[in-house]
C-alpha positions in Angstrom: -19.9 7.6 2.2 -23.1 5.7 2.4 -23.6 2.0 3.3 -26.4 -0.4 3.6 -26.7 -2.4 6.9 -28.4 -5.6 8.2 -32.1 -5.3 8.7 -34.9 -7.6 9.6 -37.8 -8.2 7.1 -39.6 -5.1 8.5 -36.6 -2.8 7.7 -35.4 -2.3 11.3 -31.7 -2.9 12.1 -31.0 -6.2 13.7 -29.9 -5.5 17.2 -26.4 -6.9 18.0 -26.0 -8.4 14.6 -22.4 -8.0 13.1 -22.2 -5.9 10.0 -21.5 -7.6 6.6 -19.0 -6.1 4.2 -21.2 -7.6 1.4 -24.0 -5.3 2.5 -21.9 -2.2 2.1 -21.9 -0.1 -1.0 -19.4 2.8 -0.2 -19.3 5.9 -2.3 -16.1 7.9 -2.1 -15.8 11.5 -3.5 -12.6 12.5 -5.2 -11.9 15.0 -2.3 -11.6 12.1 0.1 -9.1 10.4 -2.1 -6.9 13.5 -2.0 -7.4 14.1 1.7 -6.3 10.5 2.5 -2.9 10.8 0.8 -1.2 10.5 4.2 0.4 7.5 6.0 -2.3 5.1 7.1 -3.0 4.5 10.8 -0.6 1.6 11.1 2.3 4.0 10.1 1.0 7.2 11.6 3.4 7.1 14.5 6.5 5.6 12.9 9.8 7.5 12.7 13.3 6.7 11.7 14.3 6.1 15.3 11.5 3.5 15.7 12.9 1.4 12.9 15.1 -1.2 14.4 17.7 -2.3 11.8 18.7 -5.9 11.7 22.4 -6.1 12.8 22.9 -8.8 10.3 21.6 -6.7 7.4 23.8 -3.5 7.1 21.8 -2.3 4.2 18.9 -1.5 6.6 20.9 1.0 8.7 22.4 2.4 5.5 18.8 3.0 4.2 17.9 4.9 7.3 20.9 7.1 7.0 20.3 7.7 3.3 16.6 8.6 3.8 17.4 10.9 6.7 19.9 12.8 4.5 17.3 12.9 1.7 14.7 14.4 4.2 17.2 17.0 5.4 17.8 18.0 1.8 14.2 18.8 1.3 14.4 21.3 4.1 16.6 23.5 1.9 13.7 23.9 -0.6 12.4 27.4 -1.1 9.2 25.9 -2.4 7.9 23.4 -4.8 8.5 24.2 -8.4 12.2 25.2 -7.8 13.9 22.1 -9.2 17.4 23.7 -9.5 17.8 25.7 -6.4 17.0 24.4 -2.9 16.1 20.7 -3.3 19.6 19.8 -4.4 21.8 22.9 -4.3 25.1 22.9 -6.1 28.1 22.4 -3.8 30.6 24.1 -6.1 30.8 26.1 -9.3 32.0 23.1 -11.2 29.2 21.8 -13.5 27.5 18.8 -11.9 25.4 16.1 -13.5 21.7 16.3 -12.5 21.0 14.4 -9.4 18.0 12.0 -9.2 14.9 13.8 -7.8 13.8 10.7 -5.9 14.9 7.8 -3.8 13.8 4.2 -4.3 13.7 1.6 -1.6 14.2 -1.9 -3.1 13.7 -5.0 -1.1 11.5 -8.0 -0.4 8.2 -7.9 1.6 8.4 -7.5 5.3 11.7 -5.7 5.6 10.2 -2.4 6.8 10.1 -0.4 3.5 6.7 1.1 4.3 7.9 2.0 7.8 10.9 3.8 6.3 8.8 5.5 3.6 6.3 6.8 6.1 9.2 7.9 8.4 10.5 9.9 5.5 7.1 11.6 5.0 7.0 12.5 8.7 10.6 13.7 8.7 10.3 15.9 5.6 10.3 19.5 6.9 7.2 20.6 5.1 3.5 21.1 6.1 1.4 18.0 5.7 -0.6 19.6 2.9 2.6 19.8 0.9 3.4 16.1 1.2 1.5 13.2 -0.2 1.7 9.5 0.7 -0.2 6.7 -1.1 0.1 3.3 -2.6 0.6 2.9 -6.3 -3.0 1.7 -6.6 -4.2 4.8 -4.8 -2.2 7.0 -7.1 -3.7 5.4 -10.2 -7.2 5.6 -8.6 -6.6 9.3 -8.0 -5.9 9.8 -11.7 -9.0 7.9 -12.5 -11.1 10.1 -10.2 -9.6 13.5 -11.1 -8.2 13.0 -14.6 -4.6 13.3 -15.5 -4.2 17.1 -15.8 -6.1 17.8 -12.6 -3.9 15.2 -10.8 -0.8 17.0 -12.1 -2.2 20.3 -10.9 -3.1 18.8 -7.5 0.3 17.3 -6.8 2.5 19.8 -8.5 2.4 22.1 -5.5 3.8 19.4 -3.2 7.4 19.1 -1.9 7.3 15.3 -1.7 5.3 12.5 -3.2 5.8 9.0 -1.5 4.5 6.0 -3.5 4.3 2.7 -1.6 4.4 -0.7 -3.4 5.3 0.7 -6.8 3.9 -2.0 -9.1 3.2 -1.9 -12.8 0.5 -4.4 -13.4 -0.3 -3.5 -17.0 1.1 -1.5 -19.9 -1.4 1.3 -19.5 -0.4 1.9 -15.9 3.2 2.0 -17.0 2.6 4.8 -19.5 0.3 6.7 -17.1 2.6 6.7 -14.1 5.7 7.4 -16.2 4.0 10.4 -17.7 2.7 11.6 -14.3 6.1 11.4 -12.5 7.8 13.0 -15.4 5.5 16.0 -15.2 5.9 16.2 -11.4 9.7 16.1 -11.6 9.7 19.1 -13.9 7.6 20.9 -11.3 10.3 20.2 -8.6 8.4 17.6 -6.7 10.7 15.2 -4.9 9.8 11.5 -5.2 10.2 8.5 -3.0 9.0 5.0 -3.6 9.1 1.4 -2.4 8.8 -1.8 -4.4 9.9 -5.4 -4.4 11.6 -4.9 -7.7 14.5 -2.7 -9.0 13.2 0.3 -11.0 14.9 -0.9 -14.2 13.2 -4.3 -13.9 9.6 -3.3 -13.1 7.2 -5.3 -15.1 9.4 -8.4 -15.5 7.3 -11.5 -15.7 4.2 -9.6 -16.6 4.7 -8.2 -20.1 7.8 -7.9 -22.4 6.8 -5.4 -25.0 9.9 -3.3 -25.9 7.9 0.0 -25.9 6.9 -0.5 -22.3 10.3 -1.6 -21.2 11.6 1.6 -22.5 9.0 3.5 -20.4 10.2 1.5 -17.4 13.8 2.5 -18.0 12.8 6.1 -18.2 11.2 5.8 -14.7 14.4 4.3 -13.3 16.3 7.5 -14.1 14.3 9.5 -11.6 15.4 7.5 -8.6 18.5 6.7 -6.6 18.1 3.2 -5.3 18.6 2.2 -1.7 18.6 -1.6 -1.1 16.9 -3.0 2.0 17.8 -6.6 2.6 16.4 -8.9 5.3 13.7 -11.4 6.3 10.0 -10.7 6.6 9.9 -9.1 10.1 6.3 -10.1 10.5 7.4 -13.7 10.8 10.9 -13.3 12.1 11.2 -15.3 15.3 7.4 -15.8 15.6 5.5 -19.0 15.9 3.7 -20.7 13.0 0.6 -19.0 11.6 -2.5 -19.5 13.8 -4.6 -22.4 12.8 -7.9 -21.5 11.1 -10.9 -21.3 13.4 -14.2 -23.2 13.0 -17.2 -21.5 11.5 -18.8 -21.5 14.9 -15.8 -19.8 16.5 -15.7 -17.2 13.8 -19.4 -16.4 14.1 -19.1 -16.2 17.9 -16.1 -13.8 17.6 -18.1 -11.6 15.2 -21.1 -11.4 17.5 -19.0 -10.8 20.6 -17.0 -7.9 19.3 -18.8 -4.6 18.6 -18.1 -3.3 15.1 -16.9 -6.6 13.7 -18.0 -7.8 10.3 -19.0 -11.3 9.4 -19.0 -12.6 5.8 -18.8 -15.8 3.8 -15.4 -15.7 2.0 -16.7 -16.6 -1.4 -19.6 -14.1 -1.2 -17.1 -11.4 -0.2 -14.9 -12.1 -3.2 -18.0 -11.8 -5.4 -18.8 -8.5 -3.8 -15.3 -7.1 -4.3 -15.8 -7.6 -8.1 -18.7 -5.1 -7.9 -16.7 -2.4 -6.1 -13.8 -0.3 -7.5 -10.6 -1.0 -5.5 -10.4 2.7 -4.7 -13.4 2.1 -2.4 -12.0 -0.9 -0.5 -10.7 1.4 2.3 -14.1 3.0 2.7 -15.6 -0.5 2.7 -13.8 -1.1 6.0 -14.8 2.2 7.7 -15.7 1.6 11.4 -15.0 -2.1 11.2 -13.1 -3.4 14.3 -12.4 -6.9 13.0 -13.1 -8.9 9.8 -14.5 -12.3 10.4 -14.6 -14.7 7.4 -16.1 -18.2 7.2 -15.2 -20.8 4.6 -11.9 -19.4 3.3 -11.0 -21.3 0.1 -8.2 -21.0 -2.4 -8.7 -18.0 -4.8 -10.1 -19.2 -8.1 -8.4 -16.9 -10.6 -5.9 -14.1 -10.9 -8.3 -11.2 -11.3 -10.0 -12.2 -8.0 -6.6 -12.7 -6.4 -5.5 -9.2 -7.2 -8.6 -7.7 -5.7 -8.0 -9.7 -2.5 -4.4 -8.3 -2.4 -5.8 -4.7 -2.4 -8.3 -5.6 0.4 -5.5 -7.2 2.4 -3.4 -4.0 2.0 -6.3 -1.8 3.2 -7.0 -4.1 6.2 -3.3 -4.1 7.1 -3.0 -0.3 6.8 -5.9 0.1 9.2 -4.7 -2.5 11.6 -8.0 -4.5 11.4 -7.6 -8.0 12.8 -8.9 -11.0 10.9 -10.6 -14.1 12.2 -11.1 -16.8 9.7 -12.2 -20.4 9.1 -11.3 -22.7 6.2 -7.9 -23.1 4.6 -4.9 -21.3 6.0 -3.9 -18.1 4.3 -0.7 -19.6 3.0 -2.9 -21.8 0.8 -4.9 -18.9 -0.7 -3.0 -18.7 -4.0 -2.1 -21.6 -6.2 1.5 -22.7 -6.9 1.1 -21.3 -10.4 0.1 -17.9 -9.0 3.0 -17.9 -6.6 5.4 -18.6 -9.4 4.0 -16.0 -11.8 4.6 -12.3 -12.4 2.4 -11.2 -9.5 4.0 -13.5 -6.9 5.4 -10.7 -4.8 2.0 -9.2 -4.4 0.6 -12.6 -3.3 3.4 -13.3 -0.9 2.8 -9.8 0.6 -0.9 -10.5 1.0 -0.2 -13.8 2.7 2.3 -12.1 5.0 -0.1 -9.3 6.0 -3.2 -11.5 6.4 -1.2 -13.9 8.6 0.0 -10.9 10.7 -3.6 -9.7 11.1 -4.8 -13.2 12.3 -2.2 -12.8 15.1 -3.6 -9.4 15.9 -7.0 -10.9 16.7 -7.6 -10.9 20.4 -7.2 -14.2 22.3 -10.4 -16.1 22.2 -11.8 -13.7 19.5 
């Protein structure tokens, strides 16, 4: 990856100046996209026994049990590509209907689905190179970088593919992912996914073409659904979101913390439009805190969806956020929060609010 950095008029780096995300132009080779198909740092140490089920939500404990059983079943596999023997061995000579080759965690944002999915990845008894973990966006980005056939060849040798935040944002992605998962299932790859929507209802509120709905129903057949009910743990029992800082406080925080970035919010949104979302993670390489001045409501849906991706990458990497302007719960208009992408927007607000709490006192 290469980036540009802050310089004085003579070309020398400005000593002590915070970096600016808008000055970075990351370039990410396809090999890095493949190598990064592992749980992100925030979920690198999670396990089933570190997930604390809410006693008032029995579906949470049931999900842990179901995923642990799913993981143990993967241990019987003789190797990827053996779809009939090993992954789900027959328990009797009586003909059995084919079992789903995947498990699907359905629930709202903040109930710990990603924690559980990453725990499954860690628990699956296979070498790391035979397991893949990525968001839905990262998966579609991989296809864009490698091409469809090469992506199939790359993932076909895996025991397990975990897909976080399974979202179908347009008809093209519906067909693409449906085809990819169908090919991987025939190769014996086990699937696991999270989403805020039931598999048979993916795409509701976004498009209603019958052809694509049929594609969605085909995807649903690959999964056994485990429901995860509950409240957003990031706000459960916590105080109100921190009040926005002043521009001066944000600037002071950026200058006092080595590795922090400092950007005008509107300028950053414009910059995101010039960078493919697959590079948003690389955009944050080495950044210890993101400091933003002048946060305003997002002007349109295209920009809003880019911000959602950035929020996910910041959250995955546990990068705290210090911001001035409007509170993050006012980023998206009422119309956006009532539309087809509302769950993405609520997730982004939830995660950005959590990251403002992660900022050090006085930062």
